[in-house]
C-alpha positions in Angstrom: -23.9 7.7 -8.1 -24.3 9.1 -11.5 -22.1 9.6 -14.6 -20.8 13.0 -16.2 -22.9 14.9 -18.8 -22.2 13.1 -22.1 -21.0 15.3 -25.2 -23.2 14.3 -28.2 -20.7 16.2 -30.3 -17.9 13.9 -29.4 -20.2 11.0 -30.2 -21.4 12.0 -33.5 -17.7 12.9 -34.4 -16.6 9.6 -33.2 -19.0 7.8 -35.4 -18.1 9.8 -38.5 -21.1 12.1 -38.5 -21.1 15.7 -39.2 -22.6 18.1 -36.4 -24.0 21.8 -37.1 -23.5 25.0 -34.9 -24.6 28.5 -34.6 -22.7 31.2 -32.4 -23.5 33.8 -29.9 -21.8 37.0 -29.2 -24.4 38.8 -26.7 -24.5 37.4 -23.3 -28.3 36.3 -23.1 -28.7 32.8 -22.4 -32.4 32.5 -24.0 -30.3 33.0 -27.2 -28.4 29.8 -26.5 -31.9 28.0 -25.5 -33.7 29.0 -28.7 -30.6 27.6 -30.7 -30.7 24.4 -28.9 -34.2 24.1 -29.3 -33.9 24.7 -33.1 -31.6 21.6 -33.1 -28.4 22.7 -33.3 -25.5 20.2 -32.3 -23.4 22.9 -30.5 -23.4 26.7 -29.5 -20.3 28.7 -30.0 -19.8 30.9 -27.1 -17.7 33.6 -28.8 -15.5 34.9 -25.8 -13.0 35.9 -28.4 -15.0 38.5 -29.9 -18.1 38.8 -27.9 -19.0 40.4 -25.0 -18.6 37.7 -22.5 -16.9 37.4 -18.9 -16.8 34.4 -16.7 -20.2 35.0 -14.9 -21.8 35.5 -18.4 -20.3 32.2 -20.0 -21.6 30.4 -16.7 -25.3 31.7 -17.2 -24.9 30.6 -21.2 -24.0 27.3 -20.3 -27.0 26.9 -18.4 -29.1 28.4 -21.5 -27.4 25.8 -23.5 -28.4 22.8 -21.6 -32.1 24.1 -21.1 -32.2 24.2 -24.7 -30.4 20.5 -25.0 -27.6 21.6 -27.0 -23.8 21.4 -26.4 -21.8 24.4 -25.1 -18.0 25.2 -26.8 -16.4 28.5 -26.1 -14.2 30.1 -28.3 -11.2 31.8 -26.0 -10.2 34.8 -26.0 -6.7 33.9 -24.7 -5.2 31.8 -27.5 -4.0 28.7 -25.5 -3.9 30.4 -22.3 -4.1 27.4 -20.1 -5.8 29.3 -17.0 -8.6 30.6 -19.8 -8.9 27.1 -21.1 -9.3 25.4 -17.7 -11.5 28.3 -16.1 -14.3 27.9 -19.0 -14.2 24.1 -18.6 -15.1 24.1 -14.8 -17.7 26.2 -15.6 -19.3 23.4 -17.8 -18.5 23.8 -20.9 -18.0 20.4 -23.2 -15.5 21.9 -25.8 -12.5 24.6 -26.8 -11.9 26.3 -29.5 -8.5 28.2 -30.0 -8.3 30.6 -32.7 -4.8 31.0 -34.9 -3.5 27.3 -34.5 -0.3 27.5 -36.4 1.8 24.3 -35.3 1.1 21.1 -33.6 2.7 22.7 -30.5 -0.5 25.0 -30.4 -2.7 21.6 -30.8 -0.9 19.9 -27.9 -0.6 23.0 -25.7 -4.5 22.9 -26.0 -4.7 19.3 -25.4 -2.7 19.6 -22.3 -4.5 22.2 -20.7 -7.8 20.6 -21.4 -7.0 17.3 -20.2 -6.4 15.8 -16.6 -3.3 13.5 -16.1 -2.2 11.6 -17.5 -3.2 13.3 -21.0 -2.5 16.8 -19.8 -2.1 18.9 -16.9 -5.8 20.5 -16.5 -6.1 22.0 -12.6 -8.6 20.2 -10.6 -11.5 22.2 -9.4 -15.1 21.1 -11.0 -18.5 22.3 -10.0 -20.8 21.9 -12.8 -18.8 19.3 -14.4 -19.3 16.9 -11.3 -22.9 17.6 -11.0 -22.0 19.9 -7.7 -21.1 16.3 -6.2 -23.5 14.1 -7.6 -20.9 12.4 -9.8 -17.9 10.7 -7.6 -14.3 11.8 -8.0 -13.6 8.8 -9.4 -16.5 8.3 -12.1 -15.5 12.1 -12.7 -11.9 11.3 -13.6 -12.8 7.8 -15.4 -15.1 9.5 -17.9 -14.6 13.5 -18.0 -11.5 13.7 -20.6 -13.4 11.5 -23.3 -16.4 14.0 -23.2 -14.2 17.2 -23.7 -14.3 18.3 -27.2 -11.2 20.2 -28.7 -11.5 22.3 -31.8 -8.8 24.9 -33.3 -9.5 27.3 -36.0 -6.9 27.2 -39.0 -6.4 30.8 -40.4 -2.8 31.8 -40.9 -0.6 31.2 -43.5 1.7 29.4 -41.0 -1.6 27.1 -39.9 -2.1 26.2 -43.5 1.7 25.2 -44.2 1.9 23.3 -41.1 -1.6 21.4 -41.6 -0.4 18.1 -42.6 1.5 17.8 -39.2 -1.4 19.3 -37.2 -4.1 16.9 -38.7 -1.8 13.9 -38.5 -1.1 14.3 -34.8 -4.5 13.3 -33.7 -4.4 15.8 -31.0 -7.6 17.5 -31.7 -11.2 16.5 -32.8 -12.1 19.3 -35.6 -9.5 21.7 -37.3 -11.9 24.7 -38.6 -11.4 26.9 -41.8 -11.3 30.3 -40.8 -11.9 32.1 -44.3 -12.3 35.2 -42.9 -8.8 35.8 -41.2 -7.2 33.6 -44.3 -8.6 36.1 -46.6 -6.7 38.9 -44.7 -3.4 36.9 -44.3 -3.2 36.4 -48.1 -4.0 40.1 -48.7 -7.4 40.0 -49.6 -9.8 41.1 -46.6 -13.4 40.5 -46.9 -12.8 38.1 -50.0 -13.5 34.5 -49.0 -13.8 33.4 -51.8 -10.9 34.2 -53.2 -8.6 31.4 -55.2 -5.9 31.8 -52.7 -8.7 31.3 -49.7 -10.0 28.5 -51.5 -6.8 26.8 -52.1 -6.1 26.7 -48.3 -9.4 25.5 -47.5 -9.0 22.5 -50.0 -5.3 21.7 -48.4 -6.7 21.9 -44.6 -9.8 19.4 -45.6 -7.5 17.0 -47.7 -5.1 16.9 -44.7 -8.1 16.3 -42.3 -9.8 13.6 -44.3 -6.2 12.0 -45.0 -5.9 11.7 -40.6 -9.8 11.2 -40.0 -10.1 14.6 -38.2 -13.2 16.3 -39.0 -12.7 19.6 -40.7 -14.8 22.3 -39.8 -16.4 25.3 -42.1 -18.2 28.6 -41.8 -21.1 28.3 -44.1 -23.3 31.7 -45.3 -26.0 29.8 -46.5 -27.9 26.4 -46.2 -26.8 25.8 -49.9 -23.2 26.3 -48.8 -23.8 24.4 -45.5 -25.2 21.2 -48.3 -21.5 21.7 -50.7 -19.5 21.9 -47.4 -21.3 18.8 -46.2 -20.7 16.7 -49.8 -17.3 18.1 -50.0 -16.2 16.1 -46.6 -16.3 18.9 -44.1 -18.3 17.3 -40.7 -18.6 20.7 -38.8 -20.6 23.2 -40.2 -21.3 26.6 -38.5 -24.0 28.6 -39.6 -23.9 32.6 -38.5 -25.1 33.5 -35.4 -28.3 34.2 -33.4 -27.8 38.0 -33.7 -27.7 37.7 -37.6 -30.9 36.0 -37.7 -32.4 38.7 -35.9 -30.7 41.3 -37.9 -31.5 39.3 -41.1 -35.1 38.8 -40.2 -36.2 42.4 -39.1 -34.8 43.3 -42.7 -37.0 41.3 -44.9 -40.1 42.5 -42.5 -39.0 46.3 -42.6 -38.0 45.8 -46.4 -41.7 44.3 -47.3 -43.3 47.1 -45.2 -41.3 49.8 -47.0 -39.2 51.0 -43.8 
């Protein structure tokens, strides 16, 4: 028999390294394949804001694997145990939840994503067992260690509870949600507002203190370099759709269209 598919994101994080990601909202698996070939460590399949259902997530996972990158899903239903179980059964190797406000939110994600005794995920894998190529014994022994757990901290309550959340050791990455934090603090669209920056610094400090990877959404390569220098170890850079728009406008602006 054989082993489950390894998760390089978990391996890199456990070794203290830094991971880089991009995202997709549209449902073409070729986008994921391209991002994988480009070299991103994982692709975030945005099930919260994107046009995705289970069948499209299934195809996007295959696109990620074709390109050699890790598929991670941002679930629509915050901490819905069935939603978490379902995407993992489709073969994704990590789950990101929005709006992590308390340690109970973090615990609920871990409980939903892990098999007993670490959690209570229901049994129903297919791709995770390589369609029967991996024995049940090997699967249960290995699979929990390959699931990456990420959460967005994007509410004032989450910032206020960040020391407890980070100190719980329940999650692999706590991601700064600058867009929603700007909304929460009453500064829509102002990701660089002092209150948002202060919240991000508090999240980063708590993660550094407790050995949890902090995530940051970079808008430019220069900002990504800055984030890594600050100590962020999970850095996201826009999405495939944004790249298409940006480069299209570069060309069309140049020819006067």
